[in-house]
VOKELO-982878 format. One record per residue: residue in three letters; x, y, z of N, C-alpha, C in turn. Coordinates in pm, whole numbers, padded with zeros to 5 digits, always signed. Layout:
BEGIN
alaXYZXYZXYZ
...
end
This chain:
BEGIN
met-02543+01117-00412-02513+01252-00386-02385+01223-00493
ala-02321+01311-00585-02212+01296-00658-02085+01334-00554
met-01970+01305-00626-01846+01358-00547-01812+01498-00587
ser-01786+01586-00499-01779+01700-00524-01653+01708-00612
pro-01630+01833-00687-01483+01845-00784-01369+01841-00675
glu-01396+01907-00537-01281+01937-00476-01247+01816-00413
leu-01300+01738-00370-01275+01606-00341-01232+01483-00440
arg-01259+01519-00515-01194+01406-00632-01072+01500-00699
gln-01037+01623-00711-00888+01660-00697-00769+01654-00580
ala-00865+01662-00453-00763+01600-00328-00756+01500-00366
phe-00812+01410-00381-00778+01233-00382-00661+01225-00531
arg-00679+01269-00624-00602+01327-00751-00428+01301-00688
ala-00454+01437-00612-00337+01496-00571-00267+01404-00446
ala-00317+01346-00369-00304+01237-00260-00238+01171-00350
val-00254+01057-00460-00210+00958-00541-00117+01013-00606
ser-00101+01166-00637+00021+01179-00731+00134+01206-00604
asp+00085+01255-00491+00218+01251-00376+00278+01138-00331
val+00194+01029-00314+00263+00919-00330+00324+00864-00391
ile+00278+00874-00542+00351+00817-00621+00512+00906-00630
ala+00516+01046-00620+00611+01105-00576+00724+01058-00492
gln+00638+01001-00395+00760+00950-00287+00811+00807-00309
glu+00762+00737-00387+00813+00624-00421+00822+00517-00292
pro+00689+00518-00238+00696+00434-00091+00743+00272-00106
asp+00780+00201-00005+00812+00044-00046+00638-00024-00052
leu+00551+00069+00035+00416+00009+00061+00316+00105+00043
val+00200+00084+00010+00105+00223-00005-00003+00090+00109
leu-00025+00191+00192-00134+00144+00339-00259+00243+00313
val-00371+00202+00292-00500+00235+00288-00600+00208+00405
ala-00572+00276+00513-00654+00237+00671-00744+00333+00677
gly-00866+00311+00592-00974+00440+00580-01073+00383+00537
asp-01199+00463+00519-01315+00466+00426-01231+00526+00291
leu-01302+00461+00178-01271+00518+00039-01373+00635+00031
phe-01498+00587+00057-01625+00655+00042-01716+00690+00168
his-01801+00806+00149-01840+00858+00235-02008+00773+00295
ser-02028+00688+00176-02134+00622+00210-02121+00460+00139
val-02191+00396+00204-02207+00245+00149-02224+00232+00037
arg-02312+00307-00077-02343+00305-00164-02282+00414-00277
pro-02147+00439-00257-02109+00554-00353-02177+00566-00503
pro-02197+00664-00538-02220+00660-00710-02134+00599-00796
asn-02185+00544-00878-02090+00491-01004-01964+00595-01050
pro-01983+00720-01063-01841+00815-01122-01754+00803-00984
ala-01822+00816-00850-01698+00802-00761-01646+00666-00766
ile-01696+00556-00787-01609+00424-00784-01542+00449-00867
leu-01561+00510-01018-01514+00484-01140-01359+00579-01103
asp-01379+00677-01066-01287+00770-01047-01165+00704-00950
ala-01203+00674-00836-01128+00566-00734-01040+00481-00826
phe-01118+00389-00895-01044+00305-00962-00937+00344-01058
asn-00975+00451-01142-00874+00495-01208-00751+00561-01175
gln-00782+00631-01013-00658+00678-00964-00589+00534-00915
phe-00634+00427-00859-00576+00311-00836-00529+00262-00938
thr-00578+00271-01012-00494+00210-01151-00382+00300-01193
arg-00385+00418-01188-00264+00506-01226-00161+00469-01102
leu-00193+00451-00989-00110+00462-00873-00025+00319-00898
arg-00082+00205-00947-00037+00068-00995+00046+00089-01076
gln-00001+00153-01196+00091+00175-01317+00238+00227-01336
ala+00226+00318-01203+00354+00433-01174+00410+00394-01074
leu+00384+00269-01014+00439+00187-00881+00399+00040-00891
pro+00463-00005-00982+00435-00141-01023+00462-00258-00954
arg+00607-00245-00849+00629-00349-00744+00572-00290-00597
thr+00524-00182-00614+00482-00143-00479+00372-00187-00414
pro+00367-00296-00306+00225-00347-00282+00119-00194-00246
val-00012-00264-00248-00097-00143-00222-00234-00245-00146
val-00242-00219-00013-00343-00278+00062-00432-00166+00120
leu-00542-00243+00084-00634-00157+00147-00707-00218+00253
ile-00750-00198+00404-00796-00242+00493-00952-00155+00513
end
């Protein structure tokens, strides 16, 4: 099952909001995907968004639990 465009846009908007707030720490405490084996495009999109986050906030720790 492919990631819906709405879900992809919501995640991008959330990352943009985090970047705008310039937090001291980013904590992702929840599932990133809806399934154990997400489709490759979903993984790639998540990777690209986290890369964008790291580039925008290079000194901010990002923790995924």
